[in-house]
C-alpha positions in Angstrom: -12.4 -10.2 5.2 -8.7 -11.9 5.7 -8.2 -10.9 1.7 -8.7 -7.2 2.5 -6.0 -7.5 5.4 -3.6 -8.7 3.5 -4.3 -6.6 0.7 -3.9 -3.5 3.1 -0.8 -5.2 4.7 0.8 -5.2 1.5 -0.4 -2.0 0.2 0.9 0.0 3.4 4.1 -1.9 4.1 5.5 -1.5 0.3 5.8 2.6 0.6 6.9 2.2 4.0 10.1 0.1 3.4 10.7 1.8 0.2 11.2 5.3 1.9 12.7 3.8 4.5 15.8 2.3 2.4 16.0 5.1 0.4 15.8 7.9 2.6 17.9 5.9 5.1 20.7 4.6 2.4 20.2 7.2 -0.3 20.0 4.5 -2.6 17.8 3.2 -5.1 18.3 -0.4 -6.5 15.7 -2.0 -8.8 16.4 -5.4 -7.3 15.6 -4.2 -3.6 12.3 -2.3 -5.2 11.6 -5.7 -6.5 12.8 -8.1 -3.2 10.6 -4.9 -1.0 7.8 -5.8 -3.1 8.3 -9.6 -2.6 8.6 -8.9 1.1 5.2 -6.9 1.5 3.3 -9.6 -0.6 4.4 -12.5 1.8 3.9 -10.2 5.3 0.2 -9.4 3.5 -0.8 -13.3 2.7 0.6 -14.2 6.0 -1.0 -11.4 7.5 -4.7 -12.4 5.9 -3.7 -16.1 7.0 -3.5 -15.1 10.6 -7.1 -12.8 10.2 -8.8 -16.1 8.7 -7.3 -18.6 11.4 -8.4 -16.3 14.8 -10.7 -14.0 13.5 -14.0 -15.8 12.9 -17.6 -13.8 12.2 -16.4 -10.8 10.5 -19.0 -9.0 8.5 -18.6 -8.9 4.7 -20.5 -5.9 4.8 -17.2 -3.8 6.8 -14.7 -5.7 4.3 -16.5 -4.2 1.1 -17.1 -0.9 2.5 -13.9 -0.4 3.2 -12.5 -1.7 0.0 -14.4 0.8 -2.0 -13.1 3.5 0.3 -10.1 2.3 -0.8 -10.7 2.4 -4.4 -12.4 5.7 -4.2 -9.1 7.1 -2.2 -6.7 5.7 -4.9 -9.1 7.5 -8.2 -9.4 10.5 -5.5 -5.4 10.6 -4.9 -4.9 10.3 -8.8 -6.5 13.6 -10.1 -6.4 15.4 -6.8 -3.4 14.2 -4.7 -2.3 16.4 -1.3 0.6 18.8 -2.4 2.8 16.2 0.0 6.7 15.3 -1.1 5.0 11.5 -1.5 2.5 12.6 -4.1 5.1 15.2 -6.3 6.4 13.8 -9.4 10.5 13.9 -8.9 10.7 14.6 -12.7 8.3 17.1 -13.4 8.0 18.4 -10.0 4.2 18.4 -10.1 1.3 17.1 -8.1 -1.5 14.5 -10.2 -1.6 13.2 -13.5 -2.3 16.7 -15.6 
């Protein structure tokens, strides 16, 4: 379950930080993107470590279920993304991979 906490933390932190700095400052820098990746991974690992230390006895069936839901949503949003600016291709203006 701690690995799932680390994964979710990193997956949520990356887009939040990316859109925060690109919308707030109006710039996109590859170096900052790479640093955000490392920062999100560090935060995810720290959250997973905290979960391992203080939350014992969590059912692994819950963790597997959440992981399968994440995989399903990833596949679903790849082919049928919601029509939100987050999912729009900036080059073509289309949604999804079609």
